[in-house]
C-alpha positions as CSV (number, residue, x, y, z in Angstrom):
1,X,10.9,30.3,196.7
2,X,8.8,29.7,193.2
3,X,10.8,28.2,190.3
4,X,9.5,28.2,186.8
5,X,10.6,24.9,184.7
6,X,13.4,24.9,181.8
7,X,11.5,24.1,178.6
8,X,11.5,20.4,177.5
9,X,12.8,18.7,174.7
10,X,14.2,15.5,173.2
11,X,17.9,15.7,174.4
12,X,19.3,13.2,171.8
13,X,23.1,12.6,171.6
14,X,23.6,15.1,169.6
15,X,23.0,18.5,170.9
16,X,21.2,21.0,168.2
17,X,21.4,24.8,167.8
18,X,19.8,27.0,165.7
19,X,23.0,28.7,165.3
20,X,22.2,32.6,166.4
21,X,25.3,33.1,167.8
22,X,27.3,31.7,165.1
23,X,25.5,33.5,162.5
24,X,25.8,37.2,163.9
25,X,29.6,36.2,164.3
26,X,29.6,35.8,160.6
27,X,27.9,38.8,159.8
28,X,30.0,40.3,162.2
29,X,33.5,39.0,160.7
30,X,32.8,40.1,157.3
31,X,31.8,43.5,158.5
32,X,35.5,43.7,159.7
33,X,36.5,42.5,156.4
34,X,37.5,38.6,158.0
35,X,37.6,36.1,155.5
36,X,35.9,33.8,157.8
37,X,35.6,30.8,155.2
38,X,38.6,29.0,156.7
39,X,37.1,29.2,160.6
40,X,34.2,28.2,159.3
41,X,35.3,25.6,157.6
42,X,37.3,24.4,161.1
43,X,34.5,24.5,163.0
44,X,32.3,22.1,160.6
45,X,29.8,24.6,159.7
46,X,28.9,25.9,156.0
47,X,27.7,29.3,155.0
48,X,24.2,27.4,154.0
49,X,24.1,26.1,157.2
50,X,24.0,29.3,158.8
51,X,21.8,31.5,155.9
52,X,18.9,28.6,156.2
53,X,18.3,29.8,160.0
54,X,16.7,26.1,160.6
55,X,18.7,24.7,163.2
56,X,20.7,22.4,161.6
57,X,24.7,22.5,163.3
58,X,26.1,21.4,166.3
59,X,26.6,23.4,169.1
60,X,29.9,22.0,169.4
61,X,30.7,23.5,165.8
62,X,28.9,27.0,167.5
63,X,31.0,27.6,170.4
64,X,34.6,26.7,168.2
65,X,33.5,28.6,165.7
66,X,33.3,31.8,168.3
67,X,36.5,30.6,169.8
68,X,38.2,30.7,166.3
69,X,36.8,34.1,165.0
70,X,38.1,35.6,168.4
71,X,41.6,34.4,168.3
72,X,41.3,35.4,164.5
73,X,40.7,38.6,165.2
74,X,42.7,38.5,168.7
75,X,39.8,40.0,170.6
76,X,39.2,38.0,173.9
77,X,35.6,40.0,174.0
78,X,34.2,38.9,170.8
79,X,30.9,37.4,172.1
80,X,30.3,40.8,173.8
81,X,31.1,43.1,171.2
82,X,29.2,40.7,168.6
83,X,26.3,40.9,171.1
84,X,26.8,44.8,171.7
85,X,25.8,44.9,167.6
86,X,22.9,43.0,167.4
87,X,19.3,43.3,166.0
88,X,17.6,41.5,168.3
89,X,14.8,40.5,166.7
90,X,17.1,38.2,164.9
91,X,17.2,35.7,168.0
92,X,13.7,34.8,166.1
93,X,10.7,33.5,168.1
94,X,12.1,34.3,171.5
95,X,12.4,37.8,171.1
96,X,9.0,37.9,170.2
97,X,7.7,35.8,172.9
98,X,9.8,38.4,175.4
99,X,8.6,41.7,173.8
100,X,4.6,40.2,173.5
101,X,5.0,39.5,177.5
102,X,3.5,41.8,180.0
103,X,6.7,42.1,182.8
104,X,10.0,41.3,182.3
105,X,9.7,38.5,185.1
106,X,7.1,36.8,182.4
107,X,9.4,37.6,179.4
108,X,12.3,35.5,181.7
109,X,9.7,32.7,182.0
110,X,9.0,32.5,178.5
111,X,12.4,32.1,177.7
112,X,13.1,29.9,180.2
113,X,10.4,27.9,178.8
114,X,11.0,27.7,175.0
115,X,14.4,27.9,175.0
116,X,14.5,24.1,173.5
117,X,13.3,26.0,170.4
118,X,16.7,27.4,169.5
119,X,18.5,25.0,171.1
120,X,19.5,21.6,172.4
121,X,22.1,22.6,174.2
122,X,21.2,24.2,177.5
123,X,18.6,23.6,180.5
124,X,17.0,27.1,181.6
125,X,15.4,27.7,184.8
126,X,13.9,31.0,186.6
127,X,13.8,31.4,190.5
128,X,12.0,33.6,192.0
129,X,13.3,34.8,195.8
130,X,11.9,37.0,198.1
131,X,14.0,40.0,197.0
132,X,15.3,38.8,193.5
133,X,14.7,36.6,191.0
134,X,17.5,34.6,188.7
135,X,17.7,33.1,185.4
136,X,20.2,30.3,184.9
137,X,21.7,28.2,182.3
138,X,23.2,24.8,182.7
139,X,24.5,22.6,179.7
140,X,22.6,19.9,178.9
141,X,25.5,17.4,178.7
142,X,29.1,17.9,181.1
143,X,30.9,20.0,178.8
144,X,35.6,19.4,178.6
145,X,35.5,23.4,178.1
146,X,32.6,26.0,178.6
147,X,31.9,27.8,176.0
148,X,33.5,31.6,176.9
149,X,32.5,33.7,174.0
150,X,29.2,32.1,173.1
151,X,28.3,32.5,177.1
152,X,29.1,36.2,177.4
153,X,27.4,36.6,173.9
154,X,24.3,34.7,175.1
155,X,24.7,37.2,178.6
156,X,25.0,41.1,176.6
157,X,22.5,39.7,174.5
158,X,19.9,39.6,177.2
159,X,20.5,42.3,179.1
160,X,20.0,44.2,176.0
161,X,17.0,42.5,174.7
162,X,15.6,43.2,178.4
163,X,16.7,46.8,177.8
164,X,15.1,47.3,174.5
165,X,11.9,45.9,175.7
166,X,11.4,48.2,178.8
167,X,13.1,51.1,177.1
168,X,15.2,51.8,180.6
169,X,18.7,51.4,180.7
170,X,18.2,47.9,183.2
171,X,21.3,46.1,184.4
172,X,21.2,42.6,186.7
173,X,22.3,42.7,190.2
174,X,25.3,40.6,189.3
175,X,26.1,38.2,186.3
176,X,28.2,34.4,186.6
177,X,30.1,32.6,184.5
178,X,31.3,29.0,184.3
179,X,34.3,29.9,182.3
180,X,37.6,31.4,184.1
181,X,39.2,34.5,182.9
182,X,41.8,36.5,183.6
183,X,42.1,39.4,181.9
184,X,39.4,42.2,180.1
185,X,37.7,42.9,183.4
186,X,37.3,46.1,183.8
187,X,36.0,46.4,180.3
188,X,33.9,43.1,181.1
189,X,32.3,45.5,183.6
190,X,32.4,48.4,181.9
191,X,30.2,46.4,179.2
192,X,27.6,44.5,181.6
193,X,27.6,47.6,184.2
194,X,27.0,45.2,187.4
195,X,29.5,42.8,189.4
196,X,30.4,39.9,187.2
197,X,32.1,36.6,188.7
198,X,33.6,34.1,187.1
199,X,34.2,30.3,187.5
200,X,31.2,30.0,189.4
201,X,28.5,27.0,189.3
202,X,26.5,28.2,186.4
203,X,26.1,31.5,184.2
204,X,23.3,33.2,185.4
205,X,22.0,36.6,185.6
206,X,20.2,38.2,189.2
207,X,17.3,40.8,188.4
208,X,16.2,43.1,191.7
209,X,12.1,43.3,192.3
210,X,12.3,46.8,190.9
211,X,13.8,45.5,187.6
212,X,11.8,42.0,187.3
213,X,8.0,43.9,188.0
214,X,8.6,46.3,184.9
215,X,6.4,46.4,182.5
216,X,7.0,45.1,178.4
217,X,6.7,48.2,176.3
218,X,5.2,46.0,173.7
219,X,2.9,43.8,175.6
220,X,0.4,42.4,173.4
221,X,-1.5,39.5,175.4
222,X,-3.3,38.1,171.9
223,X,-0.3,38.1,170.1
224,X,1.6,35.7,173.0
225,X,-1.0,33.3,173.1
226,X,-0.4,32.9,169.4
227,X,3.2,32.5,169.8
228,X,3.3,30.3,172.6
229,X,0.9,27.8,170.9
230,X,3.5,27.8,168.0
231,X,6.1,27.6,170.6
232,X,4.5,24.8,172.1
233,X,4.3,23.2,168.0
234,X,8.0,23.6,167.4
235,X,9.2,22.0,171.1
236,X,6.9,18.9,169.7
237,X,8.5,19.0,166.5
238,X,12.1,19.0,167.7
239,X,11.0,16.0,170.3
240,X,10.0,14.1,167.2
241,X,13.2,14.7,165.0
242,X,16.2,12.5,165.2
243,X,18.8,15.3,164.6
244,X,22.3,13.4,164.3
245,X,21.5,11.7,160.6
246,X,20.4,15.5,158.9
247,X,23.5,16.8,160.7
248,X,25.6,13.7,159.2
249,X,24.2,14.8,155.9
250,X,24.7,18.4,155.9
251,X,28.3,17.5,156.7
252,X,28.6,15.2,153.7
253,X,27.4,17.5,151.6
254,X,30.1,19.7,151.7
255,X,32.6,16.7,152.1
256,X,31.6,14.7,149.1
257,X,33.4,16.5,146.4
258,X,36.8,14.7,146.1
259,X,36.3,11.9,148.3
260,X,37.0,13.9,151.7
261,X,33.5,12.0,153.1
262,X,35.2,9.6,156.3
263,X,33.4,8.7,159.4
264,X,36.2,10.2,161.7
265,X,36.3,13.5,159.7
266,X,32.3,14.0,160.1
267,X,32.7,12.7,163.5
268,X,35.1,15.2,164.6
269,X,33.5,17.8,162.4
270,X,30.6,17.3,165.1
271,X,32.4,17.2,168.3
272,X,32.5,13.4,168.4
273,X,34.6,10.4,169.0
274,X,33.9,8.1,165.7
275,X,33.2,5.3,168.6
276,X,30.6,7.4,169.9
277,X,29.4,8.6,166.5
278,X,28.8,5.0,165.1
279,X,27.4,4.0,168.3
280,X,24.7,7.3,168.3
281,X,24.1,6.3,165.0
282,X,23.0,3.2,165.5
283,X,21.0,3.8,168.2
284,X,18.8,5.7,165.4
285,X,18.7,2.7,163.7
286,X,21.2,3.8,161.1
287,X,25.0,3.6,159.9
288,X,27.2,6.0,158.7
289,X,27.5,4.1,155.1
290,X,23.8,3.5,154.9
291,X,23.6,7.8,155.1
292,X,26.1,8.1,152.4
293,X,24.7,5.7,150.2
294,X,21.2,7.5,150.3
295,X,22.7,10.6,150.0
296,X,24.3,10.0,147.0
297,X,21.4,7.9,145.5
298,X,19.6,11.2,145.8
299,X,22.2,13.4,145.0
300,X,22.7,11.3,141.7
301,X,19.1,11.8,140.6
302,X,19.1,15.7,140.8
303,X,22.9,15.7,139.2
304,X,21.9,13.9,136.1
305,X,18.9,15.6,135.3
306,X,21.2,18.4,134.6
307,X,22.6,17.5,131.2
308,X,25.1,20.3,131.6
309,X,26.7,18.5,134.4
310,X,29.0,15.3,132.8
311,X,28.8,11.6,134.4
312,X,33.0,12.2,135.2
313,X,31.9,15.6,137.0
314,X,28.7,13.7,138.9
315,X,30.9,11.5,140.3
316,X,32.9,13.7,141.8
317,X,30.6,15.6,143.1
318,X,29.4,12.3,144.8
319,X,32.5,11.7,146.1
320,X,34.0,8.8,143.9
321,X,37.9,8.9,142.9
322,X,36.5,6.8,139.6
323,X,33.8,6.6,137.1
324,X,33.7,2.8,137.2
325,X,32.7,3.3,140.9
326,X,30.2,5.3,140.4
327,X,28.7,3.4,137.3
328,X,28.7,0.2,139.7
329,X,26.8,2.4,141.8
330,X,24.4,3.5,139.9
331,X,23.6,0.0,138.4
332,X,22.9,-1.4,142.1
333,X,20.6,1.6,142.9
334,X,18.5,1.5,139.3
335,X,19.6,-1.3,137.9
336,X,20.8,0.6,134.5
337,X,23.7,2.3,134.1
338,X,23.5,6.6,134.8
339,X,24.1,6.9,130.8
340,X,21.4,4.7,130.0
341,X,19.1,6.7,132.9
342,X,20.3,9.8,131.2
343,X,18.8,9.0,128.0
344,X,15.6,7.5,129.0
345,X,14.7,10.0,132.2
346,X,11.1,8.1,132.5
347,X,12.5,5.3,133.4
348,X,14.7,6.5,136.3
349,X,11.4,8.7,137.6
350,X,9.4,5.4,137.9
351,X,12.3,4.0,140.7
352,X,11.2,4.6,143.9
């Protein structure tokens, strides 16, 4: 048996993901005339985060959004239905790595090795046996509740990708899931077109040798070389980035107006207890109050430059209940009042 190691990345306390599943689900809801705003808010995700495609949402938030969407639509198989409509190119570099590979086996190996370009939440492994090849997905951290909708979205997404890239109507020998399911089993087997088992040790796909040896119709060795170099760079970049701070800032941008920026609220949206949230920030050498203060400082400069925004409005946008509190903070940052800074913008520009 030969094993291909899973992708390597900096597994910090905050599990980052690009939000491909959440973005596809958002589009699916909108095509079905469902207002996704309340669901996004409950999951702790903004539309801007999904449209940017920069990997700035938590895996916990993504999983929660798919589950909320399934309940809103009364669709227990929502993850499969979203995957059935997905344009596979939206998987980004993972799709193009697979598309430029020589065979299905090589495509699976590249998907496993570079899964870390899309998410830190899972570890992917490909194991080759005499008569079959098995791709297995393990969570990077123990989960209280397996993400059923997301797991099924990924399962069908992989199968559809391989069908597209081989131009063959292929199916795995079997698919397994960690989560349990008591309804919709006949429909799941119809969609997957293979045996499916639940409450298993891992999410996995087993493919016979006849499938993994199939050529990829768009194979391009030169493009593959360029893409693997780029993917290696992306993995290296992820190892050097501290994800939690940037995610806290993204949450604060949504919560600041009206004074709703509280540590407990941000922690809850990120799927962490307040105690763990505080500890993880300390491990990154920062704190919630420091992040909040620096973000307000940066935003204050930006808002002050727009004379259409009054000082009272700026105070509200920054989460201050009183203009006097904003004035006090501004003087601490810049040594002058916001009114004076607006009258003399050159002085503010010279400030570090």
